[in-house]
C-alpha positions as CSV (number, residue, x, y, z in Angstrom):
1,M,59.3,45.2,-13.4
2,A,58.9,48.3,-15.6
3,K,59.8,47.9,-19.3
4,E,62.8,49.8,-20.5
5,R,61.9,53.1,-22.2
6,I,64.0,54.1,-25.1
7,T,63.9,56.6,-28.0
8,G,62.3,55.8,-31.3
9,S,65.8,56.0,-32.8
10,E,67.1,53.4,-30.4
11,A,64.0,51.3,-31.2
12,L,64.9,51.4,-34.8
13,M,68.5,50.2,-34.1
14,R,67.2,47.3,-32.0
15,S,64.5,46.5,-34.6
16,L,67.1,46.3,-37.4
17,E,69.3,44.0,-35.3
18,H,66.2,41.9,-34.6
19,Q,65.7,41.5,-38.4
20,G,69.3,40.2,-38.7
21,V,70.7,43.4,-40.4
22,K,74.4,43.7,-40.2
23,T,75.2,46.1,-43.0
24,L,73.5,49.3,-44.1
25,F,74.3,52.0,-46.6
26,G,73.6,55.6,-46.0
27,Y,74.3,59.3,-45.7
28,P,73.4,61.5,-42.6
29,G,71.5,64.8,-42.5
30,G,69.4,67.0,-40.3
31,A,66.1,65.1,-40.2
32,I,67.8,61.7,-39.6
33,M,70.4,62.9,-37.1
34,P,68.9,61.3,-34.0
35,V,69.0,58.0,-35.8
36,F,72.6,58.4,-36.7
37,D,73.3,59.4,-33.1
38,A,71.8,56.1,-31.9
39,L,73.7,54.2,-34.6
40,Y,77.0,55.5,-33.0
41,D,76.4,53.1,-30.1
42,H,75.6,50.1,-32.3
43,R,78.7,50.3,-34.5
44,D,79.8,46.9,-33.2
45,K,76.7,45.2,-34.7
46,L,75.6,47.5,-37.5
47,N,78.2,48.2,-40.1
48,H,77.2,51.5,-41.7
49,I,78.8,52.2,-45.1
50,L,79.0,55.9,-45.8
51,V,78.3,56.4,-49.5
52,R,79.0,59.7,-51.4
53,H,75.4,60.2,-52.7
54,E,72.1,58.8,-51.6
55,Q,71.5,57.2,-55.0
56,G,74.6,55.2,-54.3
57,A,73.1,54.0,-51.0
58,A,70.0,52.7,-52.8
59,H,72.0,50.9,-55.6
60,A,74.5,49.5,-53.0
61,A,71.6,48.1,-51.1
62,Q,70.4,46.5,-54.3
63,G,73.7,45.0,-55.1
64,F,74.0,43.6,-51.5
65,A,70.5,42.1,-51.7
66,R,70.9,40.6,-55.2
67,V,74.0,38.5,-54.3
68,S,73.2,37.7,-50.7
69,G,69.5,37.0,-50.9
70,E,69.0,39.2,-47.8
71,V,67.2,42.5,-47.5
72,G,69.4,45.5,-48.4
73,V,69.0,48.6,-46.1
74,C,69.8,52.3,-46.7
75,L,69.4,55.2,-44.3
76,V,69.1,58.8,-45.5
77,T,67.8,62.1,-44.5
78,S,64.6,64.0,-45.7
79,G,64.1,66.2,-48.7
80,P,66.9,65.8,-51.3
81,G,68.4,62.9,-49.3
82,A,65.1,61.0,-49.7
83,T,64.4,62.0,-53.3
84,N,67.9,61.0,-54.3
85,T,66.9,57.4,-53.6
86,I,63.9,57.4,-55.9
87,T,65.8,56.0,-58.9
88,G,67.1,53.1,-56.8
89,I,63.6,52.4,-55.4
90,A,62.0,52.4,-58.9
91,D,64.9,50.1,-60.1
92,A,64.4,47.7,-57.2
93,M,60.6,47.6,-57.8
94,I,60.8,46.6,-61.5
95,D,63.7,44.2,-60.8
96,S,62.1,42.6,-57.7
97,T,64.9,43.5,-55.3
98,P,64.2,43.5,-51.6
99,I,65.4,46.7,-50.0
100,V,64.2,48.9,-47.1
101,V,64.8,52.6,-47.5
102,I,64.6,54.5,-44.2
103,A,64.4,58.3,-44.6
104,G,64.1,61.1,-42.1
105,Q,61.2,63.4,-42.2
106,V,60.2,66.7,-40.5
107,G,58.2,66.4,-37.3
108,V,54.5,65.7,-37.5
109,R,53.6,69.3,-36.4
110,L,55.5,70.6,-39.4
111,L,54.0,68.3,-42.0
112,G,52.2,70.2,-44.8
113,T,53.9,73.5,-43.9
114,D,56.6,73.3,-46.6
115,A,59.2,73.1,-43.8
116,F,62.9,72.9,-44.6
117,Q,63.6,69.7,-46.5
118,E,60.0,68.5,-46.3
119,V,58.8,66.3,-49.1
120,D,55.9,64.0,-49.5
121,L,58.0,60.8,-49.7
122,V,55.1,58.5,-49.2
123,G,53.1,60.1,-52.0
124,I,56.1,60.0,-54.3
125,T,57.1,56.4,-53.6
126,Q,53.7,54.6,-53.3
127,P,53.6,53.8,-57.1
128,I,57.2,52.5,-57.1
129,S,57.3,50.5,-53.9
130,K,55.6,47.5,-52.4
131,W,54.7,49.5,-49.3
132,S,55.4,53.1,-48.2
133,Y,54.6,54.2,-44.7
134,Q,55.2,57.2,-42.5
135,I,56.2,56.5,-38.9
136,R,54.7,59.2,-36.8
137,R,55.0,57.7,-33.3
138,A,57.9,56.1,-31.5
139,E,55.6,53.3,-30.4
140,D,55.1,52.2,-34.0
141,V,58.7,51.7,-34.9
142,A,59.1,48.0,-34.0
143,W,55.9,47.1,-35.8
144,A,56.7,49.2,-38.9
145,V,60.2,47.8,-39.3
146,S,59.0,44.2,-38.9
147,R,56.2,44.7,-41.4
148,A,58.6,46.4,-43.8
149,F,61.1,43.5,-43.8
150,Y,58.3,41.0,-44.1
151,I,56.8,42.7,-47.2
152,A,60.2,43.4,-48.8
153,R,61.4,39.8,-48.6
154,S,58.2,37.8,-49.0
155,G,56.4,36.8,-52.2
156,R,57.7,38.7,-55.1
157,P,60.4,40.8,-53.4
158,G,60.6,44.5,-53.7
159,P,61.4,47.9,-52.1
160,V,59.7,49.2,-49.0
161,V,60.0,52.8,-47.8
162,L,59.8,54.0,-44.2
163,D,59.4,57.8,-43.8
164,F,60.5,58.4,-40.2
165,A,59.2,61.7,-38.6
166,K,61.7,63.4,-36.5
167,N,59.5,63.6,-33.4
168,A,59.1,59.8,-33.5
169,Q,62.9,59.5,-33.5
170,I,63.3,61.4,-30.2
171,E,60.1,60.4,-28.4
172,M,60.3,57.7,-25.7
173,T,58.6,54.3,-26.0
174,D,58.4,50.9,-24.4
175,Y,60.3,48.6,-26.7
176,E,59.5,45.0,-27.5
177,P,60.7,43.1,-30.6
178,V,57.9,42.5,-33.1
179,D,57.6,39.7,-35.6
180,V,55.1,40.2,-38.5
181,D,54.4,37.1,-40.6
182,F,50.8,37.8,-41.7
183,I,49.1,40.8,-43.3
184,R,45.4,40.6,-44.0
185,S,44.7,40.8,-47.8
186,Y,48.4,40.2,-48.6
187,D,49.1,36.8,-50.0
188,P,52.8,36.5,-50.8
189,D,52.7,32.8,-51.6
190,P,49.5,31.9,-53.4
191,E,48.2,28.4,-53.2
192,T,49.0,26.3,-56.3
193,D,46.1,24.8,-58.2
194,M,46.8,21.1,-58.7
195,D,44.4,21.1,-61.7
196,E,46.7,23.6,-63.4
197,I,49.7,21.5,-62.5
198,N,48.1,18.5,-64.1
199,K,47.2,20.5,-67.3
200,A,50.8,21.7,-67.5
201,V,52.1,18.1,-67.1
202,E,49.9,16.9,-70.0
203,L,51.2,19.7,-72.3
204,I,54.8,19.0,-71.4
205,N,54.5,15.2,-71.8
206,A,52.8,15.7,-75.2
207,S,55.2,18.3,-76.4
208,Q,57.6,17.6,-79.3
209,R,59.2,21.1,-79.3
210,P,59.3,22.5,-75.8
211,L,61.2,25.6,-74.7
212,V,61.8,26.8,-71.1
213,L,62.2,30.6,-70.5
214,V,64.2,31.0,-67.3
215,G,63.7,34.2,-65.3
216,Q,65.0,35.8,-62.1
217,G,62.2,34.2,-60.2
218,V,64.3,31.0,-60.2
219,E,67.1,32.9,-58.4
220,L,64.7,34.7,-56.0
221,G,62.9,31.5,-55.1
222,G,66.1,29.6,-54.6
223,A,64.9,27.1,-57.2
224,Q,68.2,26.6,-59.1
225,E,68.4,22.9,-58.3
226,E,64.7,22.3,-58.9
227,L,65.0,23.9,-62.3
228,R,68.0,21.7,-63.2
229,K,66.1,18.5,-62.2
230,F,63.0,19.7,-64.2
231,V,64.7,20.4,-67.4
232,E,67.0,17.4,-67.3
233,K,64.2,14.9,-66.7
234,A,62.2,16.0,-69.7
235,D,65.2,17.1,-71.8
236,L,63.9,20.7,-72.1
237,P,66.1,23.3,-73.8
238,C,66.2,26.7,-72.0
239,G,66.7,30.4,-72.8
240,C,67.5,32.8,-70.0
241,T,66.4,36.4,-69.4
242,L,69.0,39.0,-68.5
243,L,68.4,38.6,-64.8
244,G,68.1,34.9,-65.0
245,L,71.4,34.2,-66.7
246,S,73.1,32.5,-63.7
247,A,70.1,30.4,-62.6
248,L,71.4,27.6,-64.8
249,P,75.2,27.2,-65.4
250,S,76.2,28.7,-68.7
251,K,77.9,25.4,-69.8
252,H,74.9,23.3,-69.0
253,P,74.0,21.5,-72.3
254,L,70.4,22.5,-72.1
255,N,71.2,26.2,-71.6
256,K,70.9,27.7,-75.1
257,G,71.7,31.2,-74.1
258,M,70.2,34.6,-73.5
259,L,66.8,35.8,-74.6
260,G,65.8,39.2,-75.9
261,M,66.8,42.0,-78.2
262,H,70.6,41.3,-78.0
263,G,70.2,37.6,-77.0
264,N,71.3,34.5,-78.7
265,L,69.9,33.6,-82.1
266,G,68.8,30.1,-81.3
267,P,66.4,30.6,-78.4
268,N,64.9,33.7,-80.0
269,V,64.2,31.9,-83.3
270,K,62.9,28.8,-81.5
271,T,60.5,30.9,-79.4
272,N,58.4,31.2,-82.6
273,E,58.8,27.6,-83.5
274,C,58.2,25.7,-80.2
275,D,54.9,24.0,-79.5
276,V,55.0,24.5,-75.7
277,L,56.5,27.6,-74.0
278,I,57.2,27.2,-70.3
279,A,58.0,30.6,-68.7
280,V,59.5,30.3,-65.2
281,G,59.6,33.4,-63.0
282,M,59.8,35.9,-65.8
283,R,57.5,38.7,-66.8
284,F,57.6,38.8,-70.7
285,D,59.3,42.1,-70.9
286,D,59.1,43.9,-74.2
287,R,62.8,43.5,-74.8
288,V,62.3,39.7,-74.6
289,T,59.1,39.4,-76.6
290,G,59.6,41.9,-79.4
291,D,56.4,42.4,-81.4
292,L,53.7,40.8,-79.2
293,S,51.3,40.3,-82.1
294,T,53.8,37.7,-83.5
295,Y,55.2,36.3,-80.2
296,A,55.0,32.5,-79.8
297,R,51.5,32.4,-81.4
298,Q,52.0,28.8,-82.4
299,A,52.7,27.7,-78.8
300,K,50.7,26.7,-75.8
301,V,52.0,28.9,-73.0
302,I,52.6,27.7,-69.4
303,H,53.5,30.4,-67.0
304,L,55.0,29.7,-63.5
305,D,55.0,32.8,-61.3
306,I,54.4,33.9,-57.7
307,D,52.8,37.1,-58.8
308,P,49.3,36.7,-60.2
309,S,49.4,40.2,-61.8
310,E,52.0,38.9,-64.2
311,I,49.9,36.1,-65.5
312,G,48.4,37.1,-68.8
313,K,49.6,40.7,-68.4
314,N,51.5,40.8,-71.7
315,V,51.2,37.3,-73.2
316,P,48.1,35.2,-73.2
317,V,48.6,32.1,-71.0
318,D,47.0,28.7,-71.5
319,V,48.0,27.2,-68.1
320,P,48.7,29.6,-65.2
321,V,50.7,28.0,-62.4
322,L,50.8,30.2,-59.3
323,G,53.2,29.8,-56.5
324,N,56.9,29.9,-55.6
325,C,58.7,28.1,-58.4
326,K,60.8,26.1,-55.9
327,R,57.6,24.3,-55.1
328,T,55.8,24.4,-58.5
329,L,58.9,23.1,-60.4
330,S,59.1,20.2,-58.0
331,L,55.4,19.4,-58.4
332,L,55.9,19.3,-62.2
333,T,59.1,17.2,-62.0
334,E,57.4,14.6,-59.9
335,R,54.7,14.1,-62.5
336,I,56.3,14.6,-66.0
337,V,57.6,11.6,-67.8
338,A,61.3,11.3,-68.6
339,Q,62.0,11.8,-72.3
340,K,64.4,13.0,-74.9
341,H,64.0,15.7,-77.5
342,T,67.2,15.0,-79.4
343,E,66.0,16.2,-82.8
344,W,64.5,19.4,-81.5
345,I,67.6,20.2,-79.5
346,E,69.9,19.5,-82.4
347,S,67.8,22.0,-84.5
348,F,69.4,24.8,-82.4
349,Q,72.9,23.9,-83.7
350,P,72.7,25.6,-87.1
351,Y,71.7,28.8,-85.4
352,E,74.5,28.5,-82.9
353,E,77.1,27.9,-85.7
354,K,75.8,30.8,-87.7
355,E,75.9,33.2,-84.7
356,Y,79.4,32.0,-83.8
357,T,80.7,32.5,-87.3
358,Q,79.1,35.8,-88.0
359,V,79.0,37.5,-84.6
360,I,80.8,35.7,-81.7
361,K,84.1,34.9,-83.4
362,P,84.7,38.4,-84.8
363,E,83.7,40.0,-81.5
364,V,85.6,37.7,-79.1
365,F,88.5,36.5,-81.2
366,P,89.4,39.3,-83.6
367,E,92.6,38.9,-85.6
368,D,93.4,42.6,-85.7
369,G,92.1,46.1,-85.1
370,P,91.2,47.8,-81.8
371,L,90.1,45.9,-78.7
372,N,86.5,44.7,-78.7
373,M,84.3,44.8,-75.6
374,G,83.3,41.2,-76.1
375,E,86.9,40.0,-76.0
376,V,87.6,42.0,-72.8
377,V,84.6,40.4,-71.1
378,N,85.4,36.9,-72.3
379,A,89.1,37.2,-71.1
380,V,88.0,38.4,-67.6
381,S,85.4,35.7,-67.3
382,E,87.9,33.0,-68.2
383,A,90.5,34.4,-65.8
384,T,88.0,34.0,-63.0
385,D,87.1,30.4,-64.0
386,N,83.6,31.8,-64.7
387,E,83.0,32.0,-60.9
388,A,82.9,35.7,-60.4
389,I,79.9,38.0,-59.8
390,L,79.1,40.1,-62.8
391,V,77.9,43.6,-62.1
392,T,77.2,45.8,-65.1
393,D,76.2,49.3,-65.9
394,V,73.7,50.0,-68.8
395,G,74.3,50.2,-72.5
396,Q,76.6,48.3,-74.8
397,N,78.8,47.3,-71.9
398,Q,75.8,45.7,-70.3
399,M,74.7,43.7,-73.3
400,L,78.1,42.5,-74.2
401,A,79.0,41.7,-70.7
402,C,75.9,39.6,-70.2
403,R,76.4,37.9,-73.6
404,Y,80.0,36.9,-73.1
405,F,80.5,36.5,-69.3
406,K,79.8,32.9,-68.2
407,F,78.4,31.7,-65.0
408,A,79.1,28.6,-62.9
409,K,77.5,29.8,-59.7
410,K,74.0,31.1,-58.8
411,R,73.2,34.7,-57.9
412,S,76.0,36.0,-60.1
413,V,74.3,38.6,-62.2
414,V,73.7,42.2,-60.9
415,T,72.4,44.5,-63.6
416,S,69.7,47.1,-64.0
417,G,67.2,45.2,-66.1
418,G,63.8,46.9,-66.2
419,M,64.9,50.5,-65.5
420,G,68.2,50.5,-67.4
421,T,69.8,52.8,-64.9
422,M,73.1,54.3,-66.0
423,G,75.3,54.8,-63.0
424,F,74.0,51.6,-61.3
425,C,77.2,49.6,-61.6
426,L,79.7,51.1,-59.3
427,P,77.6,51.5,-56.2
428,A,75.9,48.1,-56.8
429,A,79.3,46.5,-57.1
430,I,80.3,48.0,-53.7
431,G,77.1,46.5,-52.2
432,A,77.9,43.2,-53.8
433,T,81.3,43.0,-52.1
434,F,79.6,43.3,-48.7
435,G,76.8,40.9,-49.7
436,A,79.3,38.2,-50.9
437,P,82.7,39.1,-49.4
438,E,84.1,35.7,-50.3
439,R,83.6,36.1,-54.1
440,T,85.3,38.2,-56.8
441,V,83.2,41.1,-58.0
442,C,83.8,42.2,-61.6
443,A,82.2,45.5,-62.4
444,F,81.9,46.3,-66.2
445,M,81.0,49.8,-67.1
446,G,81.2,52.3,-69.9
447,D,82.7,55.8,-69.7
448,G,79.2,57.3,-69.6
449,G,77.9,55.2,-66.7
450,L,81.0,55.5,-64.6
451,Q,80.8,59.3,-64.7
452,M,77.2,59.3,-63.4
453,T,78.2,57.9,-60.0
454,M,82.0,58.3,-60.1
455,Q,81.9,59.9,-56.6
456,E,81.4,56.4,-55.2
457,L,85.1,55.8,-55.8
458,G,85.3,57.6,-52.5
459,T,83.3,54.8,-50.9
460,V,85.6,52.3,-52.5
461,M,88.6,54.1,-51.2
462,E,87.3,54.4,-47.6
463,Q,86.0,50.9,-47.4
464,K,88.8,49.3,-49.4
465,A,85.9,47.5,-51.2
466,P,87.6,45.0,-53.5
467,V,85.7,46.0,-56.6
468,K,87.5,45.0,-59.9
469,I,86.4,47.8,-62.1
470,I,86.6,47.1,-65.8
471,L,86.1,50.3,-67.7
472,M,85.4,49.8,-71.4
473,N,86.1,53.2,-72.8
474,N,84.9,54.0,-76.3
475,N,84.5,57.8,-75.9
476,Y,80.8,57.5,-76.8
477,L,77.5,56.9,-75.2
478,G,77.7,53.7,-77.1
479,N,74.3,52.2,-77.1
480,V,72.6,55.5,-78.1
481,R,75.3,56.0,-80.8
482,Q,74.5,52.5,-82.2
483,W,70.8,53.4,-82.5
484,Q,71.7,56.7,-84.1
485,A,73.8,54.9,-86.6
486,M,71.1,52.3,-87.4
487,F,67.9,54.4,-87.2
488,F,68.9,58.1,-87.3
489,N,71.2,58.2,-90.4
490,R,74.4,58.3,-88.3
491,R,73.5,61.7,-86.8
492,Y,75.5,61.5,-83.6
493,S,73.6,64.0,-81.6
494,F,75.5,64.5,-78.3
495,T,76.8,61.0,-78.0
496,P,80.5,61.6,-78.5
497,M,82.0,62.1,-75.0
498,M,85.1,63.9,-73.9
499,N,86.7,61.9,-71.1
500,P,89.0,62.7,-68.2
501,D,92.2,60.7,-67.4
502,Y,90.6,57.9,-65.4
503,M,94.0,56.6,-64.2
504,Q,94.7,60.0,-62.5
505,I,91.2,59.9,-61.0
506,A,91.9,56.4,-59.6
507,A,95.2,57.5,-58.3
508,A,93.6,60.4,-56.4
509,Y,91.4,57.8,-54.6
510,G,94.4,55.6,-54.0
511,I,93.1,52.9,-56.3
512,P,95.6,51.0,-58.4
513,S,95.0,51.1,-62.1
514,R,96.2,50.1,-65.6
515,R,95.3,51.2,-69.1
516,V,95.2,48.7,-72.0
517,M,95.1,49.6,-75.6
518,D,96.8,46.5,-77.2
519,R,95.2,43.1,-76.9
520,L,98.7,41.6,-76.4
521,E,98.7,43.3,-72.9
522,L,95.1,42.3,-72.0
523,N,95.6,39.0,-70.2
524,D,98.6,40.2,-68.3
525,A,96.6,43.3,-67.1
526,I,93.7,41.1,-66.1
527,R,96.1,38.9,-64.0
528,E,97.5,42.0,-62.3
529,M,94.0,43.2,-61.5
530,L,92.9,39.9,-60.0
531,K,96.1,39.4,-58.0
532,T,95.8,42.9,-56.5
533,D,94.3,42.9,-53.0
534,G,91.4,45.4,-52.8
535,P,90.0,47.5,-55.6
536,F,91.5,47.9,-59.1
537,L,90.6,50.0,-62.1
538,L,91.4,48.4,-65.5
539,E,90.7,50.9,-68.3
540,T,90.4,49.1,-71.7
541,C,90.4,51.4,-74.7
542,V,87.9,49.6,-77.0
543,V,86.8,50.2,-80.6
544,E,84.8,53.5,-80.7
545,E,82.0,52.5,-83.0
546,G,81.5,48.9,-81.9
547,K,78.1,47.2,-82.2
548,V,76.1,44.9,-80.1
549,L,74.9,42.0,-82.3
550,P,72.6,40.2,-82.9
551,M,69.9,42.7,-82.6
552,T,66.1,42.5,-82.9
553,P,65.1,46.0,-84.0
554,P,62.5,47.6,-81.8
555,G,58.9,46.5,-82.7
556,S,60.1,43.6,-84.8
557,P,59.3,39.9,-84.2
558,V,61.5,38.2,-81.7
559,N,62.9,35.8,-84.4
560,Y,63.9,38.6,-86.7
561,M,67.5,39.2,-85.6
562,L,70.1,41.2,-87.5
563,L,73.6,39.6,-87.5
564,D,75.1,42.7,-89.1
565,C,74.2,46.3,-89.5
C-alpha cells in the first residue's frame, strides 16, 4: 500500500502533534501562510494563541515552558516576524528555557537574492540558540522537528530555531513520524564520575561551615525533593539564585534567602565565610558573585551541573560533579553522614535580624507615607497563600517581587534573569496561564516594562487569559533612576516617565481594573482582583523614588552590602 503523500506544512502539523504539542503562540504572515493554512485543519488538537507581536510569542512560549516543564512553541513569518523573536531566543538561551521557534523563509531559489522579507535567520540565531537549522525539503520536516524538540528539552534546555523555506512547506512528501533520541557528539547527560562524588562527600562530611547555592538547574532537573533530602540530612543552609527561588519552599528552615546584588544579607555575607561552597545547577552569574577576585576564596568549591562548559567558567572549582542534579544529589545523599551545623546556622540570625530591622520592616510594614513596592508584593503573596506563580518584568519591580514574594510550590518563578528583558512579563504571564491553567498567575511589572509589550493586552482580551496584573507605577524607570541617584549625582537623565491612564486602557480591552493609592484600600483591592474571574489590572501608585535594598554596588565583594543609600 502506498504511503500517504502530504505537504511539508501538513507534515509539520503532524510532527508537532507527535511531539505532544497542544499549545503554540504565533502570528501569521506571507512566508508562513501555507503552515497556517494547514493549522486551520488541526485546530481541534493544536491551540494556536494569536499574540499581537512576535516578541510576545517568544516570551509567551518561555512562560509556558517555565511553569509546565514542556517545550514552548512559537510560529512566525520570515523577515521582521523572525527577527522580532530574537530577544526571546536570546533570553531563553541564557535562562535555559526550552522553546522551539518555527519561522517562515523565502523559497530556496530566492535565498541570497535579498527577496522580500528574506533574512539570514540561521546566521543570526546560531550564537544564541542550541541549534538553528533551515528546512529546505519537505522530506526533512519530520526529522528536523524531532531533532529540534530533543535538543531543546534534553540536557541543559534551551531554544532551537527552525527556518522553514516556503517551497518545503508546499512540496509533497511521504510522512512517517520520527523519534530522535541520539545525536553523535551531543552528550546531554554526561556520565557522573564516582571519584568526584566521593571527593565531594569527603568535603561535605568534614565541613564545619557549609553553604549550598541553589540554582534553576534543580527546577529544570525535577530535583526539588532530592535537594530537600540532601540539605536536611547534612543540615546544610541554602541560598537561592533568582531563578532557583522556588526550588526549596521559602519557609523551609534551611532556606536563608536570595543570593546576589539585591539578595539577602545572610547568604551573601556567609558566602565569604563558609568553608565548603556547594553550587547546584547555577552558573555563578556576576550579579551573584560580585567581585570575582574576592568571591569565596576561603572555601572549597563543589559544583554540580549538567553543562561541562559552566564548570570553572567563572569560579575555580575544586570538585566538579557532572550530570543531572536529580541523580547527582541522590548519589551524594546516599553517602554523606547525617549531622548538625547548629552553631553555623545560628550565625545567620544576627544578619537576618539586622536586615529585617533596617530594610524589610520599613519596606513591607511602613507606618506612613506612600505605598511601597515591597508591601504590595507581600500583601499579594499572603493573599494567595504563597501558592501563586510569580511572573515579573525587569527592574525594581523584579527585585522587590523576588525578595518579598514567597513560594510554597515548585516552578513558581518566571522572570528574565540573564538578559533582563523589559517587556518580558505580560506575554510570559499569558504563556504561564496556558502552561499551568490550574494555578493563579500574578504578574508584577513597572510602568516602563508594561508599555514595552502593552499590545499583548489584546491577547489577554481575546483569550480571556486570567492574568492578575499588578502594575507598580512610580512614574520612573525606577532601577535606572536608583543607579542615577547612587552613582550619577541624582542626574535623572530620561528616567522620569509620563504615563497614560492605565485604567482607561484596561477598559478599552475589557479588562476589569482598580487603582490603589492608599494602603488602607490595598487588601480589599487584592481580594477583588483574586475573586474576579479572568484577567484583572491592579494599578498601585507606589513611592516614586523608592529603593531596592540591600545592594552590593557593581564590582564590589559579594559580602559588601549597603543597607541604606
